[in-house]
N, C-alpha and C positions, 0 to 999 in steps of 0.2 A: 393827972390823967382824967380825973372827974371834971375839972373845970374846962379841960379841952373838949371833952365830950359834950358838955353843956353848951359850949360855944358853937360846936358843929350843929347841934340840934336847933339852936336859936337863929343862927345866921346863914347857915348853908343848907340845912336839910328841911327847911320849912317852906311850903308853898304860900306865897303872899296873897293868894286868892281864897283858898279854903282854910288857911292857917293850920294845916295838918302836915305831918311828915310827907315828903314828896312821894308820889306814886307815878311811875313811868316818867321820870324827870326829863324835861326838854329845856334847852337854853336858847334864849333869843339873841339876836345879834348885838344887843346892848348889854349882854352879859348877865341877865337875870334868869332865875330858874323857877319853873312852874310845873304843876302836874299837867300832863298832856291833855287830859280830859277837861281840866279847868280852863286852860288857855284857849282850847278849841271852843268850849262853850261860851267863853267871854267874847271871842271874835265872831261867833255865829249871831249873837244878839246885838252887836255893835255895828255902826255904820262905817267906822274907821278902824283900821288895823294899827293899834298902838300898844306899847308895853303898859300893862295895868299899874306898874310900879313907878317908872320914871316918865311915863306918858310919851316916850319917843314914838313918832309915827312911822309907818311903813307904806310905801307906794302901793304894794300889793300884799296879799296874804302870804306871809313867809311859810316855807315848807320846813317844818320842824321835825327832827328825828330824835329818837330816844338817845340821851347822853349815856352811852354804855359805861364809861368809866365812873361817872357820877352815880349811876344806878347801882354799881357794885358797892360804893360807899354807903348808899342809903340802905341796901339790903343788909350789909354788915352791921349797920347801926340798929336796924330793926331787930336783928337776931340777938345782939349782945347788949344793947342799951335800952331798947324800948320796953316799958312795963308789959307784963304778960296780959293784963286786962286790955290794954290798948291794942295789942297784937290780936287778941281774940275778937275785939270789936271790928278791927280792920278786915279780918277774914270773914266775919259774920254778916256785916252790913255793907252793901255797896255804897259808893260815894254818890249821894243824892244832893243835887244843888238846889238852892233856895229858889222858889218860883216867883218871889217878889223882887229880888234884886234885878236891877235893870241892866247894868253893864258888867261890873265886876262881881259876878255871881259867887256867893260864898256857899260853903257847905251847909246843908240843912241839918238841923239837930232834932227836929220833930216834924211829924206830919199830922194835920188836923183832918179828922174824918168829916166834920160838919162843913168845913171850908173846902175840903178836897184840895188842899194846898200844903206844900212843904215849906217850912220856915227856917231861916238861919237864926242864930242867937239874938241878933238885933231885931229882926222882924217878928220874933216870937214874944216880944215884950208885952204887946197888947193882950195876948192870951193869958198873961200872968196877972194883969192889973184890971182890965176892963170887966165889969160885972157880967156883961152879956157873953163875953168870950171865955171866961174862966170855966164855964160849965161845958165847954167843948171837949170832945174826947181826943186826946193827943196820944200818938203812938210813936215808936221809933221810926225814923224816916224810911219810907218805902217808895219804890219807883212805880208800882202798879196800884195806885190809890183807888182806881176804879173798881178793883176786885173787892174792896172793902165797903162798897156802896150798893144798896138794894137797887136792882135794875127797874123794878116796878114803881117804887115810891121815892127813889132818889134820896134815901136816908141811910145813915150808917147801919151796918149789920152788927147789931148788939146782942141778939138773942139766937138761941139754937133750938130747933124743933127736934125733939128726940123721936117723935113718931115718924116724921118724914126724913130725918137725918139731913137737915139742911139749915143754913144760916138765914136769919130773918132780921128785919128791922122792927121797930116798935109798932108801926102801922100794920105789918103782917100779922102780929100777934093779936091785933084787935079785929082782924077781918077773916081771911080764909083759914088761919091757924088759931082762931080764937079758942076752940075746944081742945087744942092739942097741948101736949106736955112740952112747954117751952121754958127754957132756963137761960140765964145770962151766959154769954159766950165764955166769960172767965170761969164760971162754974163748970161748964161742960169741958172746957180746956183742962181745968184741974183734974176732973174725972178721967179724961182721956190720958192725961199725963200719968195718973196713977196706974191706969191700965197699961200704958206703954212701959212704965217702970217695971210693972209686974211681968209683962211679956219679955222685957229685956232681961229681967232676973231669970226667967225660965230659959231664955236662950242661952244665958251665961251658964246655967246648970247643964243644959244640953251640950254646950261647947265643952265644958269641963268633963262631962260624961264621955264624950267622944274622944277627948284628949286622953282620958284614962284608958279607954278601949284601945286607942292607938298605942299607948304605952304598954298595955298588956300584950297586944299583938306583937309589938317589937320585942318584948321580953321573951314571949313564946317562940318567936322566930329565932331569936338569939339562942335560946335553950335548945331548940330543934337543930339549929346549925351546929351547936357544940356537940350534941348527941350524935348527929350524923357524922361529924368529923371523927369522933371517937370510934363509931362503928366502922367507918372507912379504914381508920388506922388498924383496928382489930382484924378486919377482913384482909387487909394488905399483909399484916403480920402472919395471919393464918396461911394465906397462899404462899408467902415467902418460906414459911417453915415447911409447908407441903412440898414446895419445889426443892428445897434442900434435902428433904427426906427422900424424894424420888431420885434426886441426883446421887445421894449416898447409896440407895439401893441399886441404882444402875451401876455405880462404881464397884460395889461389892459383887454384883452379878458378873460384871465383865472380868473382875479379878478371878472369881471361881472358874469361869469359862476359860480364862487364860491358863489357870493352873491345870485344868483338865486337858487342855490342848497340849500343854508342855509335857504332862505325864504320858499322854497318848503318843506323842512324838518320841519321847524317851523309850517307851516300851517297844515302839515300832523299830527304832534304831537297834535295840538289843536283839530283837527277833531277827532283823536283817543280818546283824553281825553273826548270830549263831548259824543262820542258814548259809551265809557266805562261808563260814568255817566248815560246815558240813559239805558244801559244794566243793571246797578245796580238797577235803579228805576223799570225797567220792571221786573226784577227778584224778587224785593220786592213785586210788585203788584201781580205777579204770585203766590208767596207764600201765600199772603193773600187770593187770589181767591181759591187756593188749599185748604186752611183751611176752607173757607166759603162753598166750595162745599161738605164738609164732615160734616157740622153742622146738628143737628137734630132740631135746633130751627128755625121753619118756619118763624116766625115773624122777627127774627133777619136777616135771609137770605134776606127777602124782603126789610127790611129797608136798609141794606148795598147795595143792588143792586140799590135802588132808589138813594142813596147818590153818588154812583159812576157814 
């Protein structure tokens, strides 16, 4: 698996112009792969449209599109195989092409502030050997080299004025900023970096503090919710018991009322029965008296009257 990955890196995943892992790979009709920006830059500077590798020429500028399938292979390789340092450099620094290369522009490895030029590894050789050039200030390749040059004196910005909070060249420190507190950019950058790290540390503390507060609020909310749930359950139980008590009292009251109603009805029935018996007896007596009042037997009338 390791040898296969190495083969992919060397033969399939490398741009033959910048010699780096392909970025936005495009494939020419002759079958070779290049970074989209590399081949476009190569064709912009050349008079003929031809493959930088096999030199096959084209009648007109080919319209190249990103090879989607090959892009997935490259992305997968970068994630699983490419060293972390190289990934970080790929993300941090844009792809800057050498300003000296004429046709097949290679990727720049350094930019010179004195020359205001970006160089590939090959064209950087003179800056490593020539006595006049080794003193030049080299930085990581950048696209906006003009921002690193003093607009007034056309010299590299190497100093920083702490009074005016601006970058200066050496000529600036000898003229209008002569009496100002000027230090090398590297020194001020180190100072600023310490301040940034201090600010970053303070921000981290603030973030942690707010995270702790969020945690406290969540715990308090959770505790309040638990307490509220218990209170709700207690109140529900209280009202449930109260409802049961009222229902029981209602049932007992209705039972007592029913018993009184039954007793009253029973008493009424007994009274009615007694009255009906009295009515029957009175009616019988009235009949007897009615009969006696019509008798012609005077003695019998007197005797019955005396007995009653």
